[in-house]
N, C-alpha and C positions, 0 to 999 in steps of 0.2 A: 130457609132451611132450619134456622134455629127453632122456629115454632114447631116444625115437624118433630125434631128430637124432644122438645119439651112436651108435646102432646103424647108421644110414645112413652116417655117417662111417667106421665100422669096415668096413662092406661095401665102400665105395669104396677104402679103403686096402688091403684084402685083394686086391681085383681088380687094383689097380695094381701090387702087389708079387708077383703070381702068376707062375709060370714060363710062358713062352710055348711054344706047340707049333710046332716048326720048319715052315717053308714055309706057315704059316697065320696068321690073325689071332686064333686061339683061344689060351686059356691054361688052366693046370691050377690049380684052387683046392682047398683042403681041404674036403671035403663036410661033415664033422661041424661044423667051425667055421662054415660058411655057414648050415647048418640051425639051429645054435644062435642065430646072430645074427638069422635070420628069425623064430624063435620069440620072441626078446626083442622084436623089432619089432612082432610081432602082439600080444603081451601089453601092450606099452607104448602102443598106439593108444588114444585116449580113447573113452569111451562115446558121446560126442556124434556120432562118425562112424557108429556103428551106428544112432543115432536118425535121423541124416540119411538113411541108407539106407532106413530104414523110411518116412520121409517121401517119398522118391523112389518107393518101391514103391507108396505110397498116392496118388501124384500124380494118376492118372486119376480115382480116386474123388473126390478133393478138387475137381478141375476140374469134374466132373459136378455136384457139390453146388453149387459156385459158379454154374454156368450155370443150374441150376434156380432158385437164389435170384434171379439176375439176371432170368430170365424172369418170375418172380413179381413182382418189383419193377416191371418194365416194364409188365406187365399192370395192376397196381394204379395205376400212374401214368397209363396210357391211360384207364382207367375214370374216375379222378379228373378228368383233363383233359376228358373228354367231359361229365361232370357239370357242370364249371365252365363249359364253353362253352354248355351248355343253359341254365344259370341266367343267364349273361350275356346270352344272346339274349332270354330272357323279360324280364329287367330292362330291356334296351334297348328292347324293344317297348313295355313299359309306360311308359318314359320318353318315347319318341317320341309315344305317344298323349297323355300328359299335356302334352307340349310343344306338340302341335298344338292342344289345347284352350286352353292359355294363349295360344298365338299368335293364335287366332281372337278371343279376348277382347281381347288387346292390340291387334290390328288395328282392331277396332271402336272401342276407346278412343282409339287413335292417330288414326283418322279424325275422331272428334269433336273431339279436341284440335287437329288440323290445321285443321279448319274454323274453330274459335274463334280460332286463331292468325292465320289468313288475314284474318278480319274485323278483328281488332285491328291487324294490319299495314296493312290498307287505311285504317282510321281514322287511324292514326299517319302514314301516307304523305300523306293529305289535309291533316292538320294541318301536317306538315312542309313540304308544298308551299306552303300558304298563307303560312307564316312565311318561307319562302325567297323567294317572290315579293315580299312586303313588304320583306324585307331587300334584295332586288335593286333594287327601286325606290328605297329609301333610299340605297343605295350609288351608284346612277346619279346621283341628284340631288346627292349629296355630291361625286361625281366631276366633275360639270359645274361645281359651285361651285369646286372646287379648280382645275379647268382654267381657268376664267375668271380666278381670282386669279393663276394662274401666267402667263397671257397678259398681264394688267395689269402684273404684276411684271416680266415680260420686256421689255415696252415701256418701262417706267420705267428699267430697267437699260440698255436700248439708248440712251435719251436721255442717261443719265448717262455711258455710255461714249463717246458722241459728244462730250460736253463735256470729258471727260477727254482725249480724243484731241487736242482743240484746245490744251489745257494742255500736253500732251506735245510737240506741235509747237512751241509757243512756247519751251518749255524747251530743246528741241533747238537751236533757232535761237540762243538765248542761250548755250548751251554751245559751239556752233561759234564764236560771236563771241568768247567768252572765250579759246578755244583759239587763234584767229587772233591776238588781241592778245598772248597769251603768247608765240607764235612771233615776233611782231614785236619785242616787248621783248627776247626772248632774242637775236635777231639784232642789235639795237641794242647791247646790252651786249657781245656778242661783238666787234662792230666797235670799240667804245671800248676794249675790253681789248686788241685787236690793235694799235690805234694807240698805246696806252700802252706796250706791250711794245716796239713798233718804235722809239719815241722813246728809251726807256731803252737799248735795244741800240745805237742811233746814238750816244748820249752815251758809252757804254762803249767803242765802237769809236774815237771821237775821242780819248778819254783814253788808250786803249791805243796809238794811233798816235803821240801825243805822247811817251809813255814810250819807244817804240821809237826814235823820232828821237833822244831824249836818250841812249839807250844807244849808238846809232851814233856820236854825237859823242864820248861818253866813250871808246869804243874807239879812235876816231881820235886823240884826245888822248893816250891811253896809248901808241900807236905813236910819236907825236912826242916822248914823254917829258915832256909839259907837265902831266900829272896830271889830276885831275878836280876841281880847286878851283872851277871855274866852273859845276859841274853844278847846284848848288842855284839859282843865279841864273837860269841858262838855263831850268830846269824851271819856275821861277816865271813867266818870260816866256811860255812856252808856255801 
């Protein structure tokens, strides 16, 4: 294969380097060299190309053989499918017949079982109904007893609440009395406190007035130049 590519490269190079014919796109190449390169190219082609050509020549024959084989396979498959369908139909018919026989037997047995179950259910229903009626009567009696006890307890609680209401009323009256007395005591204490404060303020006002009068006398004495020697005696008199 290497010689094939080498010969092709030499052909291309020879054509590219050939002298051109004026006024045309043709060229002049050495005939002997070109023929020698073509012989080398033909000799260098691998044998597989000839084999491929033989396969191409035999293509129609191969296709016909493959078509015949395919037709044979399809025919065999169709025959086998027809046989399988026939066997399946026969087996299904047999199964249907067997199923119908079993169904008839099962239906008869089911009818017997249903009748027995219905009888058992009726007996159980009668027993359950009797027990339910007895339980209902017992519950009604118990409910009546509980109702009467609840009524009695309600009446007793009503009487107790009435008594408790009287106690509450008295307690409220006592509370109001205590609150009123507390307000009265508070007002009395406030009055006494106001009187005490007023008395102390009056005493402080009198003492302050005496002090101011003494200060005025001392200021007058200072203006006269007599001093304040008599301040202590005057304050004592005041």
